[in-house]
CHARMM internal coordinates of N, CA and C (Angstrom, degrees):
IC EDIT
DIST 1 N 1 CA 1.4187
DIST 1 CA 1 C 1.6186
ANGL 1 N 1 CA 1 C 108.17
DIST 1 C 2 N 1.3428
ANGL 1 CA 1 C 2 N 114.46
DIHE 1 N 1 CA 1 C 2 N 141.60
DIST 2 N 2 CA 1.4283
ANGL 1 C 2 N 2 CA 118.81
DIHE 1 CA 1 C 2 N 2 CA -176.80
DIST 2 CA 2 C 1.5345
ANGL 2 N 2 CA 2 C 109.16
DIHE 1 C 2 N 2 CA 2 C -73.54
DIST 2 C 3 N 1.2758
ANGL 2 CA 2 C 3 N 112.73
DIHE 2 N 2 CA 2 C 3 N 153.17
DIST 3 N 3 CA 1.4765
ANGL 2 C 3 N 3 CA 119.75
DIHE 2 CA 2 C 3 N 3 CA -172.51
DIST 3 CA 3 C 1.5300
ANGL 3 N 3 CA 3 C 108.00
DIHE 2 C 3 N 3 CA 3 C -61.22
DIST 3 C 4 N 1.3491
ANGL 3 CA 3 C 4 N 115.10
DIHE 3 N 3 CA 3 C 4 N -42.89
DIST 4 N 4 CA 1.5286
ANGL 3 C 4 N 4 CA 120.02
DIHE 3 CA 3 C 4 N 4 CA -177.38
DIST 4 CA 4 C 1.5397
ANGL 4 N 4 CA 4 C 109.40
DIHE 3 C 4 N 4 CA 4 C -60.87
DIST 4 C 5 N 1.3359
ANGL 4 CA 4 C 5 N 118.56
DIHE 4 N 4 CA 4 C 5 N -43.96
DIST 5 N 5 CA 1.4742
ANGL 4 C 5 N 5 CA 127.37
DIHE 4 CA 4 C 5 N 5 CA 172.56
DIST 5 CA 5 C 1.4768
ANGL 5 N 5 CA 5 C 110.11
DIHE 4 C 5 N 5 CA 5 C -55.47
DIST 5 C 6 N 1.3220
ANGL 5 CA 5 C 6 N 120.43
DIHE 5 N 5 CA 5 C 6 N -53.16
DIST 6 N 6 CA 1.4537
ANGL 5 C 6 N 6 CA 127.32
DIHE 5 CA 5 C 6 N 6 CA -173.65
DIST 6 CA 6 C 1.5365
ANGL 6 N 6 CA 6 C 105.73
DIHE 5 C 6 N 6 CA 6 C -61.14
DIST 6 C 7 N 1.3258
ANGL 6 CA 6 C 7 N 118.75
DIHE 6 N 6 CA 6 C 7 N -43.31
DIST 7 N 7 CA 1.4977
ANGL 6 C 7 N 7 CA 120.02
DIHE 6 CA 6 C 7 N 7 CA -177.93
DIST 7 CA 7 C 1.5060
ANGL 7 N 7 CA 7 C 112.48
DIHE 6 C 7 N 7 CA 7 C -69.45
DIST 7 C 8 N 1.3177
ANGL 7 CA 7 C 8 N 119.48
DIHE 7 N 7 CA 7 C 8 N -33.01
DIST 8 N 8 CA 1.3894
ANGL 7 C 8 N 8 CA 122.41
DIHE 7 CA 7 C 8 N 8 CA 174.73
DIST 8 CA 8 C 1.5557
ANGL 8 N 8 CA 8 C 112.37
DIHE 7 C 8 N 8 CA 8 C -64.89
DIST 8 C 9 N 1.2556
ANGL 8 CA 8 C 9 N 112.06
DIHE 8 N 8 CA 8 C 9 N -48.78
DIST 9 N 9 CA 1.5506
ANGL 8 C 9 N 9 CA 116.78
DIHE 8 CA 8 C 9 N 9 CA 178.64
DIST 9 CA 9 C 1.5505
ANGL 9 N 9 CA 9 C 109.21
DIHE 8 C 9 N 9 CA 9 C -66.23
DIST 9 C 10 N 1.2188
ANGL 9 CA 9 C 10 N 113.05
DIHE 9 N 9 CA 9 C 10 N -36.51
DIST 10 N 10 CA 1.5836
ANGL 9 C 10 N 10 CA 113.36
DIHE 9 CA 9 C 10 N 10 CA -179.12
DIST 10 CA 10 C 1.5205
ANGL 10 N 10 CA 10 C 105.95
DIHE 9 C 10 N 10 CA 10 C -65.65
DIST 10 C 11 N 1.3641
ANGL 10 CA 10 C 11 N 119.90
DIHE 10 N 10 CA 10 C 11 N -45.63
DIST 11 N 11 CA 1.3610
ANGL 10 C 11 N 11 CA 120.53
DIHE 10 CA 10 C 11 N 11 CA 179.35
DIST 11 CA 11 C 1.5735
ANGL 11 N 11 CA 11 C 115.40
DIHE 10 C 11 N 11 CA 11 C -56.25
DIST 11 C 12 N 1.4111
ANGL 11 CA 11 C 12 N 109.90
DIHE 11 N 11 CA 11 C 12 N -43.12
DIST 12 N 12 CA 1.4533
ANGL 11 C 12 N 12 CA 115.23
DIHE 11 CA 11 C 12 N 12 CA 171.88
DIST 12 CA 12 C 1.5803
ANGL 12 N 12 CA 12 C 115.83
DIHE 11 C 12 N 12 CA 12 C -54.21
DIST 12 C 13 N 1.4226
ANGL 12 CA 12 C 13 N 106.82
DIHE 12 N 12 CA 12 C 13 N -44.71
DIST 13 N 13 CA 1.5459
ANGL 12 C 13 N 13 CA 111.94
DIHE 12 CA 12 C 13 N 13 CA -179.65
DIST 13 CA 13 C 1.4645
ANGL 13 N 13 CA 13 C 110.77
DIHE 12 C 13 N 13 CA 13 C -63.72
DIST 13 C 14 N 1.3883
ANGL 13 CA 13 C 14 N 116.78
DIHE 13 N 13 CA 13 C 14 N -43.28
DIST 14 N 14 CA 1.3906
ANGL 13 C 14 N 14 CA 119.76
DIHE 13 CA 13 C 14 N 14 CA -175.26
DIST 14 CA 14 C 1.6386
ANGL 14 N 14 CA 14 C 111.37
DIHE 13 C 14 N 14 CA 14 C -63.45
DIST 14 C 15 N 1.2070
ANGL 14 CA 14 C 15 N 114.83
DIHE 14 N 14 CA 14 C 15 N -45.76
DIST 15 N 15 CA 1.4727
ANGL 14 C 15 N 15 CA 116.84
DIHE 14 CA 14 C 15 N 15 CA 175.65
DIST 15 CA 15 C 1.4705
ANGL 15 N 15 CA 15 C 113.51
DIHE 14 C 15 N 15 CA 15 C -62.00
DIST 15 C 16 N 1.3764
ANGL 15 CA 15 C 16 N 119.75
DIHE 15 N 15 CA 15 C 16 N -42.98
DIST 16 N 16 CA 1.4138
ANGL 15 C 16 N 16 CA 119.66
DIHE 15 CA 15 C 16 N 16 CA 176.54
DIST 16 CA 16 C 1.4579
ANGL 16 N 16 CA 16 C 112.54
DIHE 15 C 16 N 16 CA 16 C -64.89
DIST 16 C 17 N 1.3286
ANGL 16 CA 16 C 17 N 120.59
DIHE 16 N 16 CA 16 C 17 N -37.32
DIST 17 N 17 CA 1.5328
ANGL 16 C 17 N 17 CA 124.96
DIHE 16 CA 16 C 17 N 17 CA -178.74
DIST 17 CA 17 C 1.4457
ANGL 17 N 17 CA 17 C 104.81
DIHE 16 C 17 N 17 CA 17 C -63.30
DIST 17 C 18 N 1.3038
ANGL 17 CA 17 C 18 N 124.40
DIHE 17 N 17 CA 17 C 18 N -52.37
DIST 18 N 18 CA 1.4310
ANGL 17 C 18 N 18 CA 124.39
DIHE 17 CA 17 C 18 N 18 CA -176.63
DIST 18 CA 18 C 1.3584
ANGL 18 N 18 CA 18 C 115.50
DIHE 17 C 18 N 18 CA 18 C -65.49
DIST 18 C 19 N 1.2980
ANGL 18 CA 18 C 19 N 127.38
DIHE 18 N 18 CA 18 C 19 N -32.90
DIST 19 N 19 CA 1.4452
ANGL 18 C 19 N 19 CA 129.47
DIHE 18 CA 18 C 19 N 19 CA 176.31
DIST 19 CA 19 C 1.4904
ANGL 19 N 19 CA 19 C 103.90
DIHE 18 C 19 N 19 CA 19 C -74.20
DIST 19 C 20 N 1.2463
ANGL 19 CA 19 C 20 N 124.73
DIHE 19 N 19 CA 19 C 20 N -41.05
DIST 20 N 20 CA 1.4069
ANGL 19 C 20 N 20 CA 122.02
DIHE 19 CA 19 C 20 N 20 CA -178.97
DIST 20 CA 20 C 1.5277
ANGL 20 N 20 CA 20 C 110.15
DIHE 19 C 20 N 20 CA 20 C -66.80
DIST 20 C 21 N 1.2936
ANGL 20 CA 20 C 21 N 114.45
DIHE 20 N 20 CA 20 C 21 N -47.71
DIST 21 N 21 CA 1.4834
ANGL 20 C 21 N 21 CA 117.34
DIHE 20 CA 20 C 21 N 21 CA -175.74
DIST 21 CA 21 C 1.4933
ANGL 21 N 21 CA 21 C 110.16
DIHE 20 C 21 N 21 CA 21 C -64.15
DIST 21 C 22 N 1.3217
ANGL 21 CA 21 C 22 N 117.78
DIHE 21 N 21 CA 21 C 22 N -41.53
DIST 22 N 22 CA 1.5125
ANGL 21 C 22 N 22 CA 120.89
DIHE 21 CA 21 C 22 N 22 CA -175.90
DIST 22 CA 22 C 1.5946
ANGL 22 N 22 CA 22 C 104.47
DIHE 21 C 22 N 22 CA 22 C -67.63
DIST 22 C 23 N 1.3547
ANGL 22 CA 22 C 23 N 120.86
DIHE 22 N 22 CA 22 C 23 N -38.48
DIST 23 N 23 CA 1.5098
ANGL 22 C 23 N 23 CA 116.29
DIHE 22 CA 22 C 23 N 23 CA 174.45
DIST 23 CA 23 C 1.4986
ANGL 23 N 23 CA 23 C 112.97
DIHE 22 C 23 N 23 CA 23 C -65.28
DIST 23 C 24 N 1.2057
ANGL 23 CA 23 C 24 N 123.85
DIHE 23 N 23 CA 23 C 24 N -42.13
DIST 24 N 24 CA 1.3920
ANGL 23 C 24 N 24 CA 126.30
DIHE 23 CA 23 C 24 N 24 CA 179.61
DIST 24 CA 24 C 1.6052
ANGL 24 N 24 CA 24 C 111.44
DIHE 23 C 24 N 24 CA 24 C -63.54
DIST 24 C 25 N 1.3538
ANGL 24 CA 24 C 25 N 111.92
DIHE 24 N 24 CA 24 C 25 N -43.83
DIST 25 N 25 CA 1.4517
ANGL 24 C 25 N 25 CA 118.91
DIHE 24 CA 24 C 25 N 25 CA 179.04
DIST 25 CA 25 C 1.4900
ANGL 25 N 25 CA 25 C 109.76
DIHE 24 C 25 N 25 CA 25 C -63.86
DIST 25 C 26 N 1.2570
ANGL 25 CA 25 C 26 N 118.92
DIHE 25 N 25 CA 25 C 26 N -44.10
DIST 26 N 26 CA 1.5215
ANGL 25 C 26 N 26 CA 120.12
DIHE 25 CA 25 C 26 N 26 CA -177.41
DIST 26 CA 26 C 1.4647
ANGL 26 N 26 CA 26 C 107.36
DIHE 25 C 26 N 26 CA 26 C -73.39
DIST 26 C 27 N 1.2614
ANGL 26 CA 26 C 27 N 125.29
DIHE 26 N 26 CA 26 C 27 N -31.52
DIST 27 N 27 CA 1.4349
ANGL 26 C 27 N 27 CA 123.68
DIHE 26 CA 26 C 27 N 27 CA 177.21
DIST 27 CA 27 C 1.6614
ANGL 27 N 27 CA 27 C 111.96
DIHE 26 C 27 N 27 CA 27 C -67.56
DIST 27 C 28 N 1.2165
ANGL 27 CA 27 C 28 N 115.27
DIHE 27 N 27 CA 27 C 28 N -46.39
DIST 28 N 28 CA 1.4508
ANGL 27 C 28 N 28 CA 120.52
DIHE 27 CA 27 C 28 N 28 CA 174.35
DIST 28 CA 28 C 1.5084
ANGL 28 N 28 CA 28 C 111.11
DIHE 27 C 28 N 28 CA 28 C -64.34
DIST 28 C 29 N 1.3522
ANGL 28 CA 28 C 29 N 115.68
DIHE 28 N 28 CA 28 C 29 N -40.38
DIST 29 N 29 CA 1.4147
ANGL 28 C 29 N 29 CA 115.64
DIHE 28 CA 28 C 29 N 29 CA -179.01
DIST 29 CA 29 C 1.5204
ANGL 29 N 29 CA 29 C 113.15
DIHE 28 C 29 N 29 CA 29 C -68.68
DIST 29 C 30 N 1.2861
ANGL 29 CA 29 C 30 N 115.55
DIHE 29 N 29 CA 29 C 30 N -34.38
DIST 30 N 30 CA 1.5993
ANGL 29 C 30 N 30 CA 120.62
DIHE 29 CA 29 C 30 N 30 CA 175.65
DIST 30 CA 30 C 1.4671
ANGL 30 N 30 CA 30 C 111.60
DIHE 29 C 30 N 30 CA 30 C -70.56
DIST 30 C 31 N 1.2915
ANGL 30 CA 30 C 31 N 117.95
DIHE 30 N 30 CA 30 C 31 N -38.53
DIST 31 N 31 CA 1.3995
ANGL 30 C 31 N 31 CA 123.36
DIHE 30 CA 30 C 31 N 31 CA -171.56
DIST 31 CA 31 C 1.4844
ANGL 31 N 31 CA 31 C 113.92
DIHE 30 C 31 N 31 CA 31 C -83.54
DIST 31 C 32 N 1.2369
ANGL 31 CA 31 C 32 N 119.59
DIHE 31 N 31 CA 31 C 32 N -41.83
DIST 32 N 32 CA 1.4925
ANGL 31 C 32 N 32 CA 127.89
DIHE 31 CA 31 C 32 N 32 CA -174.80
DIST 32 CA 32 C 1.4186
ANGL 32 N 32 CA 32 C 113.94
DIHE 31 C 32 N 32 CA 32 C -105.83
DIST 32 C 33 N 1.3059
ANGL 32 CA 32 C 33 N 117.33
DIHE 32 N 32 CA 32 C 33 N -58.30
DIST 33 N 33 CA 1.4551
ANGL 32 C 33 N 33 CA 120.52
DIHE 32 CA 32 C 33 N 33 CA -164.51
DIST 33 CA 33 C 1.6355
ANGL 33 N 33 CA 33 C 109.18
DIHE 32 C 33 N 33 CA 33 C -78.10
DIST 33 C 34 N 1.1996
ANGL 33 CA 33 C 34 N 116.77
DIHE 33 N 33 CA 33 C 34 N -29.62
DIST 34 N 34 CA 1.4584
ANGL 33 C 34 N 34 CA 118.65
DIHE 33 CA 33 C 34 N 34 CA 178.34
DIST 34 CA 34 C 1.5007
ANGL 34 N 34 CA 34 C 119.75
DIHE 33 C 34 N 34 CA 34 C -48.67
DIST 34 C 35 N 1.3927
ANGL 34 CA 34 C 35 N 113.51
DIHE 34 N 34 CA 34 C 35 N -31.38
DIST 35 N 35 CA 1.4247
ANGL 34 C 35 N 35 CA 118.85
DIHE 34 CA 34 C 35 N 35 CA 176.25
DIST 35 CA 35 C 1.5679
ANGL 35 N 35 CA 35 C 113.02
DIHE 34 C 35 N 35 CA 35 C -102.52
DIST 35 C 36 N 1.3423
ANGL 35 CA 35 C 36 N 115.39
DIHE 35 N 35 CA 35 C 36 N 11.91
DIST 36 N 36 CA 1.3749
ANGL 35 C 36 N 36 CA 117.32
DIHE 35 CA 35 C 36 N 36 CA 175.61
DIST 36 CA 36 C 1.6458
ANGL 36 N 36 CA 36 C 108.77
DIHE 35 C 36 N 36 CA 36 C -90.61
DIST 36 C 37 N 1.3456
ANGL 36 CA 36 C 37 N 114.18
DIHE 36 N 36 CA 36 C 37 N 175.65
DIST 37 N 37 CA 1.3738
ANGL 36 C 37 N 37 CA 121.78
DIHE 36 CA 36 C 37 N 37 CA -179.95
DIST 37 CA 37 C 1.5170
ANGL 37 N 37 CA 37 C 114.70
DIHE 36 C 37 N 37 CA 37 C -68.86
DIST 37 C 38 N 1.3160
ANGL 37 CA 37 C 38 N 121.81
DIHE 37 N 37 CA 37 C 38 N 171.11
DIST 38 N 38 CA 1.4750
ANGL 37 C 38 N 38 CA 124.61
DIHE 37 CA 37 C 38 N 38 CA -174.97
DIST 38 CA 38 C 1.5753
ANGL 38 N 38 CA 38 C 107.39
DIHE 37 C 38 N 38 CA 38 C -67.45
DIST 38 C 39 N 1.3641
ANGL 38 CA 38 C 39 N 114.66
DIHE 38 N 38 CA 38 C 39 N -39.14
DIST 39 N 39 CA 1.5161
ANGL 38 C 39 N 39 CA 112.02
DIHE 38 CA 38 C 39 N 39 CA -178.40
DIST 39 CA 39 C 1.5776
ANGL 39 N 39 CA 39 C 113.21
DIHE 38 C 39 N 39 CA 39 C -69.33
DIST 39 C 40 N 1.3476
ANGL 39 CA 39 C 40 N 115.86
DIHE 39 N 39 CA 39 C 40 N -36.92
DIST 40 N 40 CA 1.4417
ANGL 39 C 40 N 40 CA 118.75
DIHE 39 CA 39 C 40 N 40 CA 175.38
DIST 40 CA 40 C 1.5531
ANGL 40 N 40 CA 40 C 112.02
DIHE 39 C 40 N 40 CA 40 C -63.61
DIST 40 C 41 N 1.2839
ANGL 40 CA 40 C 41 N 117.89
DIHE 40 N 40 CA 40 C 41 N -35.88
DIST 41 N 41 CA 1.4163
ANGL 40 C 41 N 41 CA 121.73
DIHE 40 CA 40 C 41 N 41 CA 179.36
DIST 41 CA 41 C 1.5358
ANGL 41 N 41 CA 41 C 110.85
DIHE 40 C 41 N 41 CA 41 C -67.83
DIST 41 C 42 N 1.4234
ANGL 41 CA 41 C 42 N 113.09
DIHE 41 N 41 CA 41 C 42 N -43.06
DIST 42 N 42 CA 1.4929
ANGL 41 C 42 N 42 CA 115.97
DIHE 41 CA 41 C 42 N 42 CA 176.37
DIST 42 CA 42 C 1.5597
ANGL 42 N 42 CA 42 C 114.17
DIHE 41 C 42 N 42 CA 42 C -62.70
DIST 42 C 43 N 1.2306
ANGL 42 CA 42 C 43 N 111.33
DIHE 42 N 42 CA 42 C 43 N -41.88
DIST 43 N 43 CA 1.5802
ANGL 42 C 43 N 43 CA 117.68
DIHE 42 CA 42 C 43 N 43 CA -177.04
DIST 43 CA 43 C 1.5517
ANGL 43 N 43 CA 43 C 104.93
DIHE 42 C 43 N 43 CA 43 C -66.46
DIST 43 C 44 N 1.3568
ANGL 43 CA 43 C 44 N 121.02
DIHE 43 N 43 CA 43 C 44 N -45.90
DIST 44 N 44 CA 1.4447
ANGL 43 C 44 N 44 CA 124.10
DIHE 43 CA 43 C 44 N 44 CA 179.05
DIST 44 CA 44 C 1.4849
ANGL 44 N 44 CA 44 C 116.06
DIHE 43 C 44 N 44 CA 44 C -53.80
DIST 44 C 45 N 1.3604
ANGL 44 CA 44 C 45 N 110.57
DIHE 44 N 44 CA 44 C 45 N -50.39
DIST 45 N 45 CA 1.4972
ANGL 44 C 45 N 45 CA 118.43
DIHE 44 CA 44 C 45 N 45 CA -176.39
DIST 45 CA 45 C 1.5167
ANGL 45 N 45 CA 45 C 110.60
DIHE 44 C 45 N 45 CA 45 C -72.84
DIST 45 C 46 N 1.2661
ANGL 45 CA 45 C 46 N 118.43
DIHE 45 N 45 CA 45 C 46 N -31.05
DIST 46 N 46 CA 1.3673
ANGL 45 C 46 N 46 CA 124.86
DIHE 45 CA 45 C 46 N 46 CA -177.66
DIST 46 CA 46 C 1.6427
ANGL 46 N 46 CA 46 C 107.48
DIHE 45 C 46 N 46 CA 46 C -71.81
DIST 46 C 47 N 1.3339
ANGL 46 CA 46 C 47 N 111.11
DIHE 46 N 46 CA 46 C 47 N -49.85
DIST 47 N 47 CA 1.5579
ANGL 46 C 47 N 47 CA 110.26
DIHE 46 CA 46 C 47 N 47 CA 178.47
DIST 47 CA 47 C 1.5878
ANGL 47 N 47 CA 47 C 113.01
DIHE 46 C 47 N 47 CA 47 C -70.51
DIST 47 C 48 N 1.2711
ANGL 47 CA 47 C 48 N 118.87
DIHE 47 N 47 CA 47 C 48 N -42.51
DIST 48 N 48 CA 1.4202
ANGL 47 C 48 N 48 CA 121.45
DIHE 47 CA 47 C 48 N 48 CA 174.89
DIST 48 CA 48 C 1.5255
ANGL 48 N 48 CA 48 C 116.61
DIHE 47 C 48 N 48 CA 48 C -62.11
DIST 48 C 49 N 1.3556
ANGL 48 CA 48 C 49 N 112.96
DIHE 48 N 48 CA 48 C 49 N -26.83
DIST 49 N 49 CA 1.4331
ANGL 48 C 49 N 49 CA 118.62
DIHE 48 CA 48 C 49 N 49 CA 179.65
DIST 49 CA 49 C 1.5244
ANGL 49 N 49 CA 49 C 113.42
DIHE 48 C 49 N 49 CA 49 C -80.02
DIST 49 C 50 N 1.3182
ANGL 49 CA 49 C 50 N 113.52
DIHE 49 N 49 CA 49 C 50 N -14.85
DIST 50 N 50 CA 1.4932
ANGL 49 C 50 N 50 CA 120.35
DIHE 49 CA 49 C 50 N 50 CA 178.28
DIST 50 CA 50 C 1.4790
ANGL 50 N 50 CA 50 C 118.01
DIHE 49 C 50 N 50 CA 50 C -107.68
DIST 50 C 51 N 1.3515
ANGL 50 CA 50 C 51 N 116.03
DIHE 50 N 50 CA 50 C 51 N -23.36
DIST 51 N 51 CA 1.5018
ANGL 50 C 51 N 51 CA 123.03
DIHE 50 CA 50 C 51 N 51 CA -170.53
DIST 51 CA 51 C 1.4595
ANGL 51 N 51 CA 51 C 108.66
DIHE 50 C 51 N 51 CA 51 C -70.62
DIST 51 C 52 N 1.4225
ANGL 51 CA 51 C 52 N 123.58
DIHE 51 N 51 CA 51 C 52 N -31.39
DIST 52 N 52 CA 1.3677
ANGL 51 C 52 N 52 CA 124.77
DIHE 51 CA 51 C 52 N 52 CA -174.99
DIST 52 CA 52 C 1.5420
ANGL 52 N 52 CA 52 C 110.43
DIHE 51 C 52 N 52 CA 52 C -63.59
DIST 52 C 53 N 1.2988
ANGL 52 CA 52 C 53 N 115.89
DIHE 52 N 52 CA 52 C 53 N -20.34
DIST 53 N 53 CA 1.4844
ANGL 52 C 53 N 53 CA 116.93
DIHE 52 CA 52 C 53 N 53 CA -178.33
DIST 53 CA 53 C 1.4829
ANGL 53 N 53 CA 53 C 117.96
DIHE 52 C 53 N 53 CA 53 C -63.96
DIST 53 C 54 N 1.3802
ANGL 53 CA 53 C 54 N 113.41
DIHE 53 N 53 CA 53 C 54 N -32.30
DIST 54 N 54 CA 1.4290
ANGL 53 C 54 N 54 CA 118.66
DIHE 53 CA 53 C 54 N 54 CA -179.54
DIST 54 CA 54 C 1.5727
ANGL 54 N 54 CA 54 C 112.99
DIHE 53 C 54 N 54 CA 54 C -57.10
DIST 54 C 55 N 1.3802
ANGL 54 CA 54 C 55 N 118.91
DIHE 54 N 54 CA 54 C 55 N -58.93
DIST 55 N 55 CA 1.5179
ANGL 54 C 55 N 55 CA 119.30
DIHE 54 CA 54 C 55 N 55 CA 175.73
DIST 55 CA 55 C 1.4496
ANGL 55 N 55 CA 55 C 113.28
DIHE 54 C 55 N 55 CA 55 C -61.20
DIST 55 C 56 N 1.3166
ANGL 55 CA 55 C 56 N 115.36
DIHE 55 N 55 CA 55 C 56 N -34.51
DIST 56 N 56 CA 1.4103
ANGL 55 C 56 N 56 CA 113.91
DIHE 55 CA 55 C 56 N 56 CA -178.04
DIST 56 CA 56 C 1.5491
ANGL 56 N 56 CA 56 C 109.49
DIHE 55 C 56 N 56 CA 56 C -70.54
DIST 56 C 57 N 1.3131
ANGL 56 CA 56 C 57 N 123.28
DIHE 56 N 56 CA 56 C 57 N -27.22
DIST 57 N 57 CA 1.4066
ANGL 56 C 57 N 57 CA 120.81
DIHE 56 CA 56 C 57 N 57 CA 178.18
DIST 57 CA 57 C 1.4082
ANGL 57 N 57 CA 57 C 111.23
DIHE 56 C 57 N 57 CA 57 C -74.28
DIST 57 C 58 N 1.4038
ANGL 57 CA 57 C 58 N 114.23
DIHE 57 N 57 CA 57 C 58 N -41.33
DIST 58 N 58 CA 1.5848
ANGL 57 C 58 N 58 CA 114.68
DIHE 57 CA 57 C 58 N 58 CA 173.23
DIST 58 CA 58 C 1.5579
ANGL 58 N 58 CA 58 C 112.44
DIHE 57 C 58 N 58 CA 58 C -57.38
DIST 58 C 59 N 1.2618
ANGL 58 CA 58 C 59 N 115.77
DIHE 58 N 58 CA 58 C 59 N -36.39
DIST 59 N 59 CA 1.5409
ANGL 58 C 59 N 59 CA 115.05
DIHE 58 CA 58 C 59 N 59 CA -177.80
DIST 59 CA 59 C 1.6440
ANGL 59 N 59 CA 59 C 105.92
DIHE 58 C 59 N 59 CA 59 C -72.08
DIST 59 C 60 N 1.2343
ANGL 59 CA 59 C 60 N 118.62
DIHE 59 N 59 CA 59 C 60 N -43.02
DIST 60 N 60 CA 1.5183
ANGL 59 C 60 N 60 CA 119.41
DIHE 59 CA 59 C 60 N 60 CA 175.29
DIST 60 CA 60 C 1.4838
ANGL 60 N 60 CA 60 C 110.14
DIHE 59 C 60 N 60 CA 60 C -60.81
DIST 60 C 61 N 1.3450
ANGL 60 CA 60 C 61 N 124.43
DIHE 60 N 60 CA 60 C 61 N -41.01
DIST 61 N 61 CA 1.4417
ANGL 60 C 61 N 61 CA 124.45
DIHE 60 CA 60 C 61 N 61 CA 178.68
DIST 61 CA 61 C 1.5462
ANGL 61 N 61 CA 61 C 108.65
DIHE 60 C 61 N 61 CA 61 C -62.80
DIST 61 C 62 N 1.3314
ANGL 61 CA 61 C 62 N 118.55
DIHE 61 N 61 CA 61 C 62 N -44.18
DIST 62 N 62 CA 1.4274
ANGL 61 C 62 N 62 CA 119.53
DIHE 61 CA 61 C 62 N 62 CA 177.56
DIST 62 CA 62 C 1.6217
ANGL 62 N 62 CA 62 C 110.82
DIHE 61 C 62 N 62 CA 62 C -64.81
DIST 62 C 63 N 1.2269
ANGL 62 CA 62 C 63 N 117.23
DIHE 62 N 62 CA 62 C 63 N -35.77
DIST 63 N 63 CA 1.3992
ANGL 62 C 63 N 63 CA 117.84
DIHE 62 CA 62 C 63 N 63 CA 179.15
DIST 63 CA 63 C 1.6046
ANGL 63 N 63 CA 63 C 112.00
DIHE 62 C 63 N 63 CA 63 C -65.46
DIST 63 C 64 N 1.3999
ANGL 63 CA 63 C 64 N 114.01
DIHE 63 N 63 CA 63 C 64 N -38.38
DIST 64 N 64 CA 1.4403
ANGL 63 C 64 N 64 CA 118.79
DIHE 63 CA 63 C 64 N 64 CA -173.94
DIST 64 CA 64 C 1.5425
ANGL 64 N 64 CA 64 C 112.25
DIHE 63 C 64 N 64 CA 64 C -92.23
DIST 64 C 65 N 1.3900
ANGL 64 CA 64 C 65 N 122.53
DIHE 64 N 64 CA 64 C 65 N -0.69
DIST 65 N 65 CA 1.4527
ANGL 64 C 65 N 65 CA 116.91
DIHE 64 CA 64 C 65 N 65 CA 173.44
DIST 65 CA 65 C 1.4042
ANGL 65 N 65 CA 65 C 118.16
DIHE 64 C 65 N 65 CA 65 C -61.10
DIST 65 C 66 N 1.3612
ANGL 65 CA 65 C 66 N 116.56
DIHE 65 N 65 CA 65 C 66 N 145.57
DIST 66 N 66 CA 1.4713
ANGL 65 C 66 N 66 CA 115.78
DIHE 65 CA 65 C 66 N 66 CA -178.13
DIST 66 CA 66 C 1.4557
ANGL 66 N 66 CA 66 C 113.96
DIHE 65 C 66 N 66 CA 66 C -69.18
DIST 66 C 67 N 1.2620
ANGL 66 CA 66 C 67 N 115.92
DIHE 66 N 66 CA 66 C 67 N 157.26
DIST 67 N 67 CA 1.4178
ANGL 66 C 67 N 67 CA 126.82
DIHE 66 CA 66 C 67 N 67 CA -176.28
DIST 67 CA 67 C 1.5547
ANGL 67 N 67 CA 67 C 111.82
DIHE 66 C 67 N 67 CA 67 C -62.34
DIST 67 C 68 N 1.1832
ANGL 67 CA 67 C 68 N 119.64
DIHE 67 N 67 CA 67 C 68 N 127.16
DIST 68 N 68 CA 1.4796
ANGL 67 C 68 N 68 CA 125.16
DIHE 67 CA 67 C 68 N 68 CA -169.83
DIST 68 CA 68 C 1.5781
ANGL 68 N 68 CA 68 C 109.42
DIHE 67 C 68 N 68 CA 68 C -76.66
END
COOR INIT
IC SEED 1 N 1 CA 1 C
IC BUILD
């Protein structure tokens, strides 16, 4: 796959991942965490705010790998 094509599909995957992850996070946050205590809310949003970076990093690494 050409580098340009890989970057295009990677960008689509990143955007799709962030939209999906945000929707799931907001749904869980509104349904479960909204009624929890302040510490639980802080921990939930801190963890969910950082966890999306791992799959995004893997997608970016795939996008940037050298041509085989």
